[in-house]
N, C-alpha and C positions, 0 to 999 in steps of 0.2 A: 516625914514625907520628903521625897527627893525634890530638889529644886529644878525648875525648867532650865535646861541648857540646849540651845538649838545646834543642829549640825549644819555648819557653814561650808563644808568641804566641797560641795558640788555647785556652789553659787559664785557668780561673777559680780564685779562692781565693788563700790566702797563697802567696807565692813559694816558700817552702821546701817546701811540699806539692806545688806544681806540679813542682818538680824531682824530688821523690820519685816522683810519678805518671809523669813522663817516663821516669825510670829504670826503673821496673817494667815499663813497656811495651817499652822497648828490651831488657830482659833477656828478656822473654817472646818477643820476635821474633827474638832471637839477635844483635841489634846489639851487645849487651853480653854476650859469652860468659862462662861460669864461669871465674874465675881472672884476668879482665882487670883490670889496675890502673887505677883512676880517677885523674884529675888531682888534685893537691893542691888543697884547698878554696879557698885564696887565688887560685890560678890560675884555677879555674873562676869565682870571683867577678869576676875581671877580664874574662874572656871574655864574661860575661853583663852586666856593668856594674851589679853589685849589691854589697851589703855582704858581707864575708867571714863576718860573723855569720850571714847567711842560709844561705850554702852550708855552714857548719859545722853548723848546725842541721839542714839537709836530710840531711847525711851521718849524723848521730846518729840521725835518725829512720829512715833506711834500715837502719842497723845494728839498731835495735829491731825492724824488720819482717823481719829476717833476709834482706834483699836483699844486704847487704854485710857484710864482716868486716874488722876492722882488725888489722894486724900491726905491733907496736911497732918503729919503726926502718925498716920497709919500705914501708908505705903502706896504702891501703884498696883491697880487691879485691872483685869480684863473687863472691858466695858460690855454692858448688855447690849444685845442686838437691837433692843427697843429704845436705845438712847435717844434723847430728843434731837431732832434733825437740825435745830439751830446750832447745837454744839458739834454736830458731826459735819459741818460745812465751814471749816475754818477760812476758806477763801472768799467768803461773802463780804461785801463792803457795807452791809447793813449795820447801822450803829444801834447798839442795845445797851441796856442797863444791867445786863446779866452776862455770865460767861467770862472768858478771859479778858483781861484789860488789854486792848489793842493799841500799842504805841508804835505800830509798824507802818501805819497808813498815813501818807503825807497829803492829807485833805484839809481844807479850811473848815472854820467853825460853821455849823449849820444854824439856821434859824433867823439870822439877821434879814435876809432878803425876802422872807415869805410874805409879809404884808404888802411890800412894795410890788412884788410880782402879781399878787392877787389884783391889786389895783390896776396894773398895766393890762393884765389879761381881761379884766372887765371892761376896760376902755376899748381894747381891740375888738372884743365881741360885739360892741355896739357901734363900731366904726364902719362906714360904708366901704372902706378898702379891705375888708376881711376877705372878700372873694378872691382877690389877687394873691393873697397869702396862702390860699388853698390850692393854687394851680402850680404847675411845673414852672420853674424859673431856672436861670443860670446865675452864677455868682456876679454876672454883670448886669442883670435885668433891673433889680431894684437899687437905684443909684443911692437913695438915701440910707441904705444899709452900709454902703461903702463910706458914705459921708460920716456916718456915726463911728465906723472903724477909724476914719481919719482923726476924729475928735478923740477917741480913746488912745490912739497912738501918740497924740499930742500931750496927753496926761502922763504918758510914759517917757516924754522927752524926746520924741521922734517926730521929725518933719516928714510928711509923705504927700506926694501928688496922688490925686484920686485914682488914676489909672494903675498905680502901684500898690493899691490896697486890695487884698484878696481875702474874703471871708472863708473861714474853715470851721470845722466841727471840733473846736478845742485845739490846744497846742499839739497834742500827739498826732492828730490827723494832719496838722500843718507840717510837722516834721516829715511824716511819711510821704506826703504830697511832694515835698521838696526833693527827697531822695529819689522818688519815682520819676521826677521831672528832669533832674539834672545829672544823675549818675547812671552808668551802664554796668552790667555784670562784669566783675573784675576790677572796677575802679577802687581806689583806696580812699576810705573814709577815716578821718582822724576824730578822736574825741579825748577828753581829759581822762587821765589814768583812772580816776574814779568818776563815774558818769551815771546819767539817767538810764535805769536798767533796760527799758525797751529798745534802746539804740542797738545793742548787739543782736536782738532778735530781728529787728528790721533789716539790719545788714545781712544777716544770714538768709532771710527770706528773699532779699534782692540779689543775693550772690556777690556781695561786696566784700573786698578785703578791708580789714580794720587795723588801726594802729593807735597806740596809747601815747598821748603827749604827757610828759613828765609834769608833776606838780610838786610844790613845796609849801611851806607854811603860809605863803602869800597867794597861793593859787597856781594856775597853769604857768608853766615856765616858757617865756617866749623863745629862749635859745633852743629849747627841745623842738618847738614848733618849726623853727627855722632849719634845724637839722633834718627834720622829716621832709620839708619842702625842697631842700637842696639835694637829698639823696633818694627820695622814693616817689616824687611826682604825685602827691595826693590831689584829689579832685575837690575835696571839701573837708572843713574842720567844724565839727558840732561842739559848741561850748555854752556853759551857763555862767556868765560873768558876775551875776548878782545873786547873792544867797545860794550859792552853788549847792546843788544836790549831789552827794550828801553832806559835804563838809561845812556848809554855811558861809564859806569864804566869799567875800566881795572883792573882785579884782580892782586894783588901783588904777587910777587914770593913766599913769605911766605905762603899766603893762598893757592896758587896752589900746593905747596909741601905738605901742610897739607891735602888738599882734596885727592891728590894722595895716601898719606899714609893711609887714612881712607878707600878709595876704595880698595886698595890692602888687607888691613886687613880683610874687610868684604866680599870681593869677589864681589863687586858691579861694573857693567860695566859703565864706564864713556863715555858719547857721547860728545865729545868736538867739538862744532860748531865754527869754526874759519873763517867763510866766510869774516869777516871784518878784520881779522888779518893782511893781507898785507897792509892795509891802516895806521896801527899804527906803527910808527917808535920808536925804542928803547923799544919795549914791552918785558916782561919776556918771557922766553922760554915756548912753549906750554906745557900743563900738560902731553901729551903723552910721552914726553921725560923723565919725571919722573916716569910715570906709563905705560910703554909700553905694559905690559901683560894684563891690564884691560881697556885700553883706546882705543876707535875707534875715530879717528880724521877725521873731515869733512872739506873739503875746496872746493872752487868753483872759476871759472873764471868769473862768471856772475856779481859779485859785483865790480870787479876791472878792467876787460878787456873789456867786452861788455855784457850788460844785456840780449841780445837775444842769446848770446852764451851759451847755456844750457849745460855746461860741468863742472863737478866736479870730485873729487877723494876722496876715502876713504883710510886711512891707518889703517889697522886692525892688531891685534895680529894673528899670523898664525893660532891659534886654531879656530878662528872665520871665517877664509877665505872661507872655503867650503860652510858654511851656507849663507854667504853674497853673493857669487857668485851665488848660487841657487836662493836667494831672488831677485837679480837683473834680472836674467834670467826669473824668474816667472813674475815679474811685467812689464818688457818691452822687454823681450828676450835679447835685446842688447842696449847699449848706441849707438846712430846712428854713424856708422863709418865715414860718411862724416864730421859731425860736430866735432868729435873727431880728425880728420885729420887736420881740420882747426886750432883747439886749439893747437894740438901737434906742428905744424909748427911755430905758434906764440911763443910757449914756447921755442922751440929749438933755434930759431934765436934771442932770446932775446927780441923780440917785446913785449911779455906779461909783462915783467918787466917794460919796458919803458912806457907802457900804464898805468900800476899801478901807476907809478910815476906821470903821468899826473893826474890821479884821486886824488892822495894825494894832489897835489897842488891846484886843483880845489876845493876840500873839504875844505881845510884850508882857502882858500880865502872866501868861502861862510860862513864858521863858523865865520870869522871876520866880515862879514856883519851883521850876527845875533847879534854879540856883540855890534856893533855900533848902531843897530836898537833898541835893547831891553835893553842893558846895563848890566853891571856886577852884578847888584843885582838880575836881573831875571835869567841870565845865568852866574853863577860864573866861570865856567871852559870852555875853548875852547877845544872842542873835535877835533879829527883828522878824524872823520867819516862823514857820510851823515845825521846824525840825531842829534837833540838836545833834552834834557829832561829838562822841565821847571816846577818846583814845583809852584803852584799858590799861590798868596798872601792870607793871612788869610781871611776867609769869602767867597772866591770863591769856587764854585763847578765846577768840570771839565766838567760835562755835560752841565751846563749852559754856561760856558765859550766857549766851542766848538760850542754849538748851536748859540751863538752870532757871533762867527767868521763865521760860515756857513751862517748865515743870511747876513753878510757883504761880502760874496763871497770868503771865505778862509777856506779851509779844513784842519783840524788837527786831531790828534788822542787822544782820552781820555786815561788816565792811566788805567782805568778799562778794556780796550781792551786787555791788556797784563797780567791781574792778573789771577793767578791760582785760587784764591778765591776772587770773585768780591767784597765781603764785606770788604776785607782788602785792596782794591785799594787806592792808595793815590790820593789826589786832584792835579793832574799833567797832563800836556799834552806832547806829543811828536811832534816835528816840524822837518820835513825832508827838506833838503836844496838843494837836487840835481835833484828831479823829474822835476822841472820846468827849461827847458832849457834856457828861457829868464830871464836874470838877473833882468831887470826892473820889471817883474811880481813878482819875488821873493821879491824885495825891497818893492813893493806896499803891498804885503801880509804881510811882517814883520811890515810895518807901520800900517797896520790894527790891527795886534795883539797887537802892542804897544799901539794903541788907546783904545783897549778893556781893556788892563791892567790898563789904567788910570781911568776907570769907577769904581764906587763904587759897590761892590758885591750886594748891595741891589737894585740896578738898573741894572739888568743883561742884559738888552737889550735897544737899542734905540727905539724910538716910531715907531711902524710899523702899 
């Protein structure tokens, strides 16, 4: 029987996506019936005259789109149209004990907060103040919510006047509110060369220009930031100084002070994202303490207390407070009072700090599992957060490595997913250790990654 070889001649875009598009069409027309075995990716690469890395990536993408399914030792087959929907929706955040092992989601461990939130919600339900929580509010109406934010900021090492504390719906909403409030279309937003992935999407939506500040093994390079300030007139610089996503680097006190000094001198607004900060013990003081007049500090309870508790707080210089209040009101009118009340009570009675300590212990334990599974050569430093940054051995490409992991049922993130300039992306992957609640699944996923590491880069996939 002749093997399937798609015609790519009339298609545009990256070759691996052209293969996937042709595959989807042939499945829809019946040329590729359910259950049909596809050729090994190396054979298809030979037939098409392209790199095996490209066909390997195409197969991995087709598996993600639920077009194909891989069976270890047998090959890759066209998936039945009646395939279970849970596996056909790879973008879901739902945590399960079946399907691919997902080490691509940077979420905290679930479960610690449930009994405490049940208690708090029961107390709220019987409280005489429940009615006010069910009515419209602004972020300035319920003062005790901002007082709780002030207390939480203090646990992060940040001093804040009450009028400078602004509740938001998690860190991402806080960042978007800042950009909406302070930047105009065409303004230049800087970010670390490897950064939080929604930043580029936000910038595109708001029609902002972007620039990548160089990084080295110690994190963002102050001299690169100063060059941008001197030559390009940036309006703001977004950065994550503690447990940086994706690299896990914590910026030294010296570099923090240098960045603060540069921002003050050139009048650049610093957006200090510290959602992972509470997980890091013994970290340097936040930049906002050194540059309070130019820094807006972002924190959240979602990474440390409960992922579904979408509550965060901004600490802003007073001069920016009116614009930020207006931006929050414009985007959501109000951070939900009921959710803020739950968070406030957890902060006030000390439970939020205790839950953060639970997350710290769980993260450290899982980081140690990574060390044991992959070894100090692959992961030289034990982080205190939920993610690991793994530079790949010489010869490996991150897309081929992640495609092979995906084919074997493990999802990881490529370095280029975080790159401001894709062409400068390092050949590295990010591994998240806390999205999978079942430790055995995490161990199996790490064992799979370890196995892929043992392969030679020239053989980027097992026979499929």
